[in-house]
MMTF fields as JSON, N, C-alpha, C and O atoms, coordinates in Angstrom:
{
  "mmtfVersion": "1.0.0",
  "mmtfProducer": "UNKNOWN",
  "numBonds": 275,
  "numAtoms": 276,
  "numGroups": 69,
  "numChains": 1,
  "numModels": 1,
  "chainsPerModel": [1],
  "groupsPerChain": [69],
  "chainIdList": ["A"],
  "bondAtomList": [4, 2, 8, 6, 12, 10, 16, 14, 20, 18, 24, 22, 28, 26, 32, 30, 36, 34, 40, 38, 44, 42, 48, 46, 52, 50, 56, 54, 60, 58, 64, 62, 68, 66, 72, 70, 76, 74, 80, 78, 84, 82, 88, 86, 92, 90, 96, 94, 100, 98, 104, 102, 108, 106, 112, 110, 116, 114, 120, 118, 124, 122, 128, 126, 132, 130, 136, 134, 140, 138, 144, 142, 148, 146, 152, 150, 156, 154, 160, 158, 164, 162, 168, 166, 172, 170, 176, 174, 180, 178, 184, 182, 188, 186, 192, 190, 196, 194, 200, 198, 204, 202, 208, 206, 212, 210, 216, 214, 220, 218, 224, 222, 228, 226, 232, 230, 236, 234, 240, 238, 244, 242, 248, 246, 252, 250, 256, 254, 260, 258, 264, 262, 268, 266, 272, 270],
  "bondOrderList": [1, 1, 1, 1, 1, 1, 1, 1, 1, 1, 1, 1, 1, 1, 1, 1, 1, 1, 1, 1, 1, 1, 1, 1, 1, 1, 1, 1, 1, 1, 1, 1, 1, 1, 1, 1, 1, 1, 1, 1, 1, 1, 1, 1, 1, 1, 1, 1, 1, 1, 1, 1, 1, 1, 1, 1, 1, 1, 1, 1, 1, 1, 1, 1, 1, 1, 1, 1],
  "groupList": [{"groupName": "MET", "atomNameList": ["N", "CA", "C", "O"], "elementList": ["N", "C", "C", "O"], "formalChargeList": [0, 0, 0, 0], "bondAtomList": [1, 0, 2, 1, 3, 2], "bondOrderList": [1, 1, 2], "singleLetterCode": "M", "chemCompType": "L-PEPTIDE LINKING"}, {"groupName": "ASN", "atomNameList": ["N", "CA", "C", "O"], "elementList": ["N", "C", "C", "O"], "formalChargeList": [0, 0, 0, 0], "bondAtomList": [1, 0, 2, 1, 3, 2], "bondOrderList": [1, 1, 2], "singleLetterCode": "N", "chemCompType": "L-PEPTIDE LINKING"}, {"groupName": "THR", "atomNameList": ["N", "CA", "C", "O"], "elementList": ["N", "C", "C", "O"], "formalChargeList": [0, 0, 0, 0], "bondAtomList": [1, 0, 2, 1, 3, 2], "bondOrderList": [1, 1, 2], "singleLetterCode": "T", "chemCompType": "L-PEPTIDE LINKING"}, {"groupName": "GLN", "atomNameList": ["N", "CA", "C", "O"], "elementList": ["N", "C", "C", "O"], "formalChargeList": [0, 0, 0, 0], "bondAtomList": [1, 0, 2, 1, 3, 2], "bondOrderList": [1, 1, 2], "singleLetterCode": "Q", "chemCompType": "L-PEPTIDE LINKING"}, {"groupName": "LEU", "atomNameList": ["N", "CA", "C", "O"], "elementList": ["N", "C", "C", "O"], "formalChargeList": [0, 0, 0, 0], "bondAtomList": [1, 0, 2, 1, 3, 2], "bondOrderList": [1, 1, 2], "singleLetterCode": "L", "chemCompType": "L-PEPTIDE LINKING"}, {"groupName": "GLY", "atomNameList": ["N", "CA", "C", "O"], "elementList": ["N", "C", "C", "O"], "formalChargeList": [0, 0, 0, 0], "bondAtomList": [1, 0, 2, 1, 3, 2], "bondOrderList": [1, 1, 2], "singleLetterCode": "G", "chemCompType": "PEPTIDE LINKING"}, {"groupName": "LYS", "atomNameList": ["N", "CA", "C", "O"], "elementList": ["N", "C", "C", "O"], "formalChargeList": [0, 0, 0, 0], "bondAtomList": [1, 0, 2, 1, 3, 2], "bondOrderList": [1, 1, 2], "singleLetterCode": "K", "chemCompType": "L-PEPTIDE LINKING"}, {"groupName": "ILE", "atomNameList": ["N", "CA", "C", "O"], "elementList": ["N", "C", "C", "O"], "formalChargeList": [0, 0, 0, 0], "bondAtomList": [1, 0, 2, 1, 3, 2], "bondOrderList": [1, 1, 2], "singleLetterCode": "I", "chemCompType": "L-PEPTIDE LINKING"}, {"groupName": "PRO", "atomNameList": ["N", "CA", "C", "O"], "elementList": ["N", "C", "C", "O"], "formalChargeList": [0, 0, 0, 0], "bondAtomList": [1, 0, 2, 1, 3, 2], "bondOrderList": [1, 1, 2], "singleLetterCode": "P", "chemCompType": "L-PEPTIDE LINKING"}, {"groupName": "ARG", "atomNameList": ["N", "CA", "C", "O"], "elementList": ["N", "C", "C", "O"], "formalChargeList": [0, 0, 0, 0], "bondAtomList": [1, 0, 2, 1, 3, 2], "bondOrderList": [1, 1, 2], "singleLetterCode": "R", "chemCompType": "L-PEPTIDE LINKING"}, {"groupName": "PHE", "atomNameList": ["N", "CA", "C", "O"], "elementList": ["N", "C", "C", "O"], "formalChargeList": [0, 0, 0, 0], "bondAtomList": [1, 0, 2, 1, 3, 2], "bondOrderList": [1, 1, 2], "singleLetterCode": "F", "chemCompType": "L-PEPTIDE LINKING"}, {"groupName": "ASP", "atomNameList": ["N", "CA", "C", "O"], "elementList": ["N", "C", "C", "O"], "formalChargeList": [0, 0, 0, 0], "bondAtomList": [1, 0, 2, 1, 3, 2], "bondOrderList": [1, 1, 2], "singleLetterCode": "D", "chemCompType": "L-PEPTIDE LINKING"}, {"groupName": "CYS", "atomNameList": ["N", "CA", "C", "O"], "elementList": ["N", "C", "C", "O"], "formalChargeList": [0, 0, 0, 0], "bondAtomList": [1, 0, 2, 1, 3, 2], "bondOrderList": [1, 1, 2], "singleLetterCode": "C", "chemCompType": "L-PEPTIDE LINKING"}, {"groupName": "VAL", "atomNameList": ["N", "CA", "C", "O"], "elementList": ["N", "C", "C", "O"], "formalChargeList": [0, 0, 0, 0], "bondAtomList": [1, 0, 2, 1, 3, 2], "bondOrderList": [1, 1, 2], "singleLetterCode": "V", "chemCompType": "L-PEPTIDE LINKING"}, {"groupName": "GLU", "atomNameList": ["N", "CA", "C", "O"], "elementList": ["N", "C", "C", "O"], "formalChargeList": [0, 0, 0, 0], "bondAtomList": [1, 0, 2, 1, 3, 2], "bondOrderList": [1, 1, 2], "singleLetterCode": "E", "chemCompType": "L-PEPTIDE LINKING"}, {"groupName": "ALA", "atomNameList": ["N", "CA", "C", "O"], "elementList": ["N", "C", "C", "O"], "formalChargeList": [0, 0, 0, 0], "bondAtomList": [1, 0, 2, 1, 3, 2], "bondOrderList": [1, 1, 2], "singleLetterCode": "A", "chemCompType": "L-PEPTIDE LINKING"}, {"groupName": "TYR", "atomNameList": ["N", "CA", "C", "O"], "elementList": ["N", "C", "C", "O"], "formalChargeList": [0, 0, 0, 0], "bondAtomList": [1, 0, 2, 1, 3, 2], "bondOrderList": [1, 1, 2], "singleLetterCode": "Y", "chemCompType": "L-PEPTIDE LINKING"}, {"groupName": "SER", "atomNameList": ["N", "CA", "C", "O"], "elementList": ["N", "C", "C", "O"], "formalChargeList": [0, 0, 0, 0], "bondAtomList": [1, 0, 2, 1, 3, 2], "bondOrderList": [1, 1, 2], "singleLetterCode": "S", "chemCompType": "L-PEPTIDE LINKING"}, {"groupName": "HIS", "atomNameList": ["N", "CA", "C", "O"], "elementList": ["N", "C", "C", "O"], "formalChargeList": [0, 0, 0, 0], "bondAtomList": [1, 0, 2, 1, 3, 2], "bondOrderList": [1, 1, 2], "singleLetterCode": "H", "chemCompType": "L-PEPTIDE LINKING"}],
  "groupTypeList": [0, 1, 2, 3, 2, 4, 5, 6, 4, 7, 7, 8, 9, 5, 10, 3, 10, 11, 12, 8, 9, 5, 13, 4, 14, 9, 15, 2, 4, 14, 5, 2, 16, 5, 17, 10, 4, 8, 14, 14, 1, 17, 6, 7, 10, 13, 11, 3, 0, 10, 9, 13, 10, 11, 6, 11, 5, 11, 5, 17, 7, 11, 10, 6, 13, 17, 11, 11, 18],
  "groupIdList": [1, 2, 3, 4, 5, 6, 7, 8, 9, 10, 11, 12, 13, 14, 15, 16, 17, 18, 19, 20, 21, 22, 23, 24, 25, 26, 27, 28, 29, 30, 31, 32, 33, 34, 35, 36, 37, 38, 39, 40, 41, 42, 43, 44, 45, 46, 47, 48, 49, 50, 51, 52, 53, 54, 55, 56, 57, 58, 59, 60, 61, 62, 63, 64, 65, 66, 67, 68, 69],
  "secStructList": [7, 7, 3, 3, 3, 3, 6, 6, 3, 3, 3, 3, 1, 6, 2, 2, 2, 2, 7, 6, 6, 1, 3, 3, 3, 2, 2, 2, 2, 2, 2, 2, 2, 2, 6, 6, 1, 7, 2, 2, 2, 2, 2, 2, 2, 2, 2, 2, 2, 2, 2, 2, 2, 7, 6, 6, 7, 1, 1, 3, 3, 3, 7, 7, 7, 7, 1, 7, 7],
  "xCoordList": [1.037, -0.114, 0.893, 1.694, 0.656, 1.152, 0.848, -0.359, 1.538, 1.155, 2.308, 3.488, 1.729, 2.879, 2.287, 1.153, 3.183, 3.312, 3.151, 4.074, 1.864, 1.896, 1.945, 0.935, 2.833, 2.902, 2.761, 3.381, 1.815, 1.53, 0.346, -0.054, -0.221, -1.295, -0.518, 0.375, -0.981, -0.785, -1.808, -2.898, -1.396, -2.557, -2.293, -1.097, -3.009, -3.165, -2.651, -2.984, -1.888, -1.193, -2.644, -2.753, -3.684, -4.839, -5.478, -5.877, -5.651, -6.238, -6.692, -7.815, -5.334, -5.398, -6.105, -6.725, -5.98, -6.446, -8.139, -8.943, -8.257, -9.906, -10.592, -11.611, -10.117, -10.466, -9.374, -8.589, -9.586, -8.475, -8.721, -7.86, -10.091, -10.326, -10.079, -10.255, -9.641, -9.608, -10.505, -10.269, -11.731, -12.998, -13.28, -13.284, -13.536, -14.305, -15.847, -16.418, -16.439, -17.904, -18.349, -17.66, -19.494, -19.989, -19.959, -19.413, -20.729, -20.768, -19.251, -19.22, -18.251, -17.062, -16.609, -16.194, -16.769, -16.368, -17.203, -16.818, -18.544, -19.619, -19.036, -18.826, -18.735, -18.364, -16.858, -16.594, -16.214, -14.803, -14.963, -14.105, -15.68, -15.602, -17.007, -16.995, -17.799, -18.725, -18.27, -18.784, -16.927, -16.591, -15.821, -15.512, -15.611, -14.71, -15.291, -14.772, -16.461, -16.968, -18.388, -18.931, -18.743, -20.571, -21.212, -20.739, -22.183, -22.753, -23.313, -23.253, -23.841, -24.253, -23.112, -23.331, -21.945, -20.854, -20.039, -19.453, -20.129, -19.752, -20.487, -19.959, -21.933, -22.939, -22.688, -22.706, -22.421, -21.846, -20.848, -20.814, -19.725, -18.398, -18.845, -18.898, -19.123, -19.425, -20.067, -19.404, -21.432, -22.071, -21.455, -21.549, -20.793, -20.03, -18.716, -18.599, -17.779, -16.955, -17.331, -16.656, -18.964, -19.379, -20.017, -19.983, -20.393, -20.934, -19.661, -19.775, -18.517, -17.409, -16.867, -16.707, -16.498, -15.954, -16.551, -15.947, -17.666, -18.595, -19.192, -20.377, -18.33, -18.854, -20.072, -20.94, -20.079, -21.41, -22.522, -23.469, -22.409, -23.446, -23.923, -25.022, -22.543, -22.628, -22.764, -23.142, -22.361, -22.33, -20.756, -20.494, -19.642, -18.608, -17.425, -17.384, -16.499, -15.341, -14.266, -13.743, -13.894, -13.1, -11.481, -11.325, -10.338, -9.208, -8.313, -7.164, -8.519, -8.051, -7.054, -7.378, -5.793, -4.59, -4.335, -4.049, -4.379, -4.455, -3.019, -2.568, -1.949, -0.9, -1.036, -0.091, -2.368, -2.77, -2.409, -2.22, -2.373, -2.348, -1.081, -0.755],
  "yCoordList": [-0.86, 0.231, 1.408, 1.496, 2.182, 3.455, 4.264, 4.49, 4.78, 5.402, 6.274, 6.131, 7.366, 8.521, 8.36, 7.942, 8.737, 8.873, 10.244, 11.059, 10.531, 11.656, 11.416, 10.895, 11.686, 11.338, 9.817, 9.01, 9.589, 8.031, 7.608, 6.451, 8.341, 8.089, 7.726, 8.403, 6.762, 6.165, 6.436, 5.87, 7.264, 7.742, 7.159, 6.867, 6.728, 6.32, 7.412, 8.569, 7.163, 8.504, 9.356, 10.583, 8.397, 9.211, 10.099, 11.177, 9.871, 10.197, 11.95, 12.439, 12.65, 13.835, 14.479, 15.541, 13.862, 14.197, 14.198, 15.128, 12.864, 12.467, 13.278, 13.871, 13.365, 14.192, 15.46, 15.411, 16.436, 17.395, 18.333, 19.125, 18.154, 18.948, 17.924, 18.247, 16.643, 15.583, 14.996, 14.307, 15.045, 14.479, 13.486, 13.863, 12.191, 11.436, 11.559, 11.574, 11.64, 11.672, 10.056, 9.146, 9.953, 8.468, 8.02, 7.034, 9.052, 8.549, 8.786, 8.338, 9.474, 9.111, 7.61, 6.866, 7.25, 5.767, 4.741, 3.622, 5.331, 4.127, 4.07, 2.956, 5.254, 5.306, 4.277, 3.445, 4.512, 3.876, 2.446, 1.755, 2.009, 0.743, 0.091, -1.14, 0.519, 0.235, -0.319, -1.106, 0.533, 0.159, -1.148, -1.728, -1.449, -3.369, -4.09, -5.205, -3.915, -5.175, -5.057, -4.17, -6.45, -6.492, -5.334, -4.946, -4.84, -3.842, -3.922, -3.037, -5.353, -5.494, -5.521, -4.921, -5.992, -6.339, -4.852, -4.667, -3.878, -2.386, -1.443, -0.437, -1.763, -1.182, -1.596, -0.721, -2.908, -3.556, -3.006, -2.758, -2.761, -2.444, -0.855, -0.565, 0.036, 1.482, 1.366, 1.584, 0.996, 0.925, 0.507, 0.98, -0.47, -0.559, 0.358, 0.565, 0.927, 2.034, 3.266, 3.822, 3.83, 4.926, 4.268, 5.188, 3.532, 3.07, 3.08, 3.468, 2.724, 2.839, 4.109, 4.552, 4.844, 6.156, 7.344, 8.332, 7.462, 8.488, 8.963, 8.905, 9.368, 9.603, 10.383, 10.062, 11.43, 12.265, 12.233, 13.009, 10.944, 10.903, 11.835, 11.934, 12.501, 13.351, 13.134, 13.891, 11.727, 11.281, 11.426, 10.939, 11.977, 11.897, 11.627, 12.123, 10.898, 10.825, 11.82, 12.041, 12.399, 13.756, 13.108, 12.653, 13.067, 12.669, 13.725, 13.34, 14.935, 16.155, 15.585, 14.837, 16.129, 15.929, 17.082, 18.151, 17.084, 17.925, 17.941, 16.796, 19.086, 18.815, 18.881, 18.917, 18.884, 18.812, 17.256, 17.002, 16.444, 14.807, 14.547, 13.43],
  "zCoordList": [0.087, -0.075, 0.247, 1.177, -0.663, -0.804, 0.326, 0.402, 1.235, 2.244, 2.78, 2.463, 3.791, 4.358, 5.79, 6.024, 6.693, 8.004, 8.611, 8.577, 9.223, 9.746, 11.369, 11.842, 12.12, 13.473, 13.476, 12.784, 14.398, 14.839, 13.777, 13.908, 12.814, 12.111, 10.597, 10.087, 10.17, 8.584, 7.52, 7.443, 6.792, 5.698, 4.605, 4.593, 3.34, 2.363, 1.47, 1.727, 0.468, -0.335, -0.911, -0.909, -1.384, -2.293, -1.269, -1.709, -0.028, 1.022, 1.004, 1.126, 0.8, 0.975, -0.464, -0.397, -1.554, -3.073, -2.45, -2.385, -2.073, -1.864, -0.985, -1.339, 0.172, 1.319, 1.844, 2.792, 1.018, 1.346, 2.651, 3.036, 3.354, 4.478, 5.779, 6.954, 5.313, 6.214, 6.68, 7.673, 6.192, 6.532, 5.537, 4.366, 5.816, 4.97, 5.094, 6.185, 3.974, 3.773, 3.726, 3.264, 4.239, 3.813, 2.36, 1.866, 1.755, 0.172, -0.968, -2.114, -0.4, -0.669, -0.433, -1.322, 1.052, 1.03, 0.311, -0.027, 0.097, -0.286, -1.7, -2.181, -2.464, -4.103, -4.084, -4.952, -3.174, -3.021, -2.891, -3.439, -2.416, -1.706, -2.773, -2.78, -3.364, -4.273, -5.714, -6.51, -5.702, -7.019, -7.121, -8.162, -6.104, -6.068, -5.294, -5.244, -4.422, -3.71, -4.499, -5.159, -4.089, -4.255, -3.496, -2.427, -3.998, -3.458, -1.628, -0.774, -1.527, -0.101, 0.703, 1.755, 0.628, 1.036, 1.407, 2.474, 0.335, 0.757, 1.478, 1.951, 1.616, 2.396, 3.679, 4.545, 4.054, 5.397, 6.1, 7.305, 4.955, 5.512, 5.873, 7.068, 5.013, 4.943, 6.475, 7.489, 6.47, 8.039, 9.22, 10.352, 8.795, 10.1, 10.294, 11.502, 9.634, 9.716, 10.393, 11.259, 9.735, 10.446, 11.739, 12.556, 12.153, 13.582, 14.411, 15.574, 13.992, 14.862, 15.257, 16.394, 13.667, 13.884, 13.77, 14.187, 13.268, 13.298, 14.604, 14.934, 15.181, 16.899, 17.156, 17.968, 16.411, 16.564, 15.73, 15.857, 14.471, 13.965, 12.605, 12.06, 12.291, 11.159, 10.026, 9.132, 9.98, 8.203, 7.868, 6.769, 8.544, 8.402, 9.278, 10.404, 8.843, 9.754, 9.723, 8.631, 10.672, 10.897, 11.235, 12.368, 10.307, 10.606, 10.954, 11.169, 11.069, 11.463, 12.658, 13.58, 12.391, 13.256, 14.275, 13.737, 15.63, 16.521, 17.027, 17.055, 17.533, 17.955, 19.667, 20.456, 19.969, 21.787, 22.401, 23.591, 21.453, 21.967, 22.253, 22.654]
}
């Protein structure tokens, strides 16, 4: 996998292009995984990702890095 390291976070190289604000929208993830997984599998995967990581339920996952940690 083509990645870069930002502090302790490993980020896929295309992430900054696809999500320049550091926010992954549900529709972006659905489109990405829907392009190579069967529809039902991609839906299950995306639902699980957002259940775990979308803490405020706004339909996006925030990957912004803070120096406060």
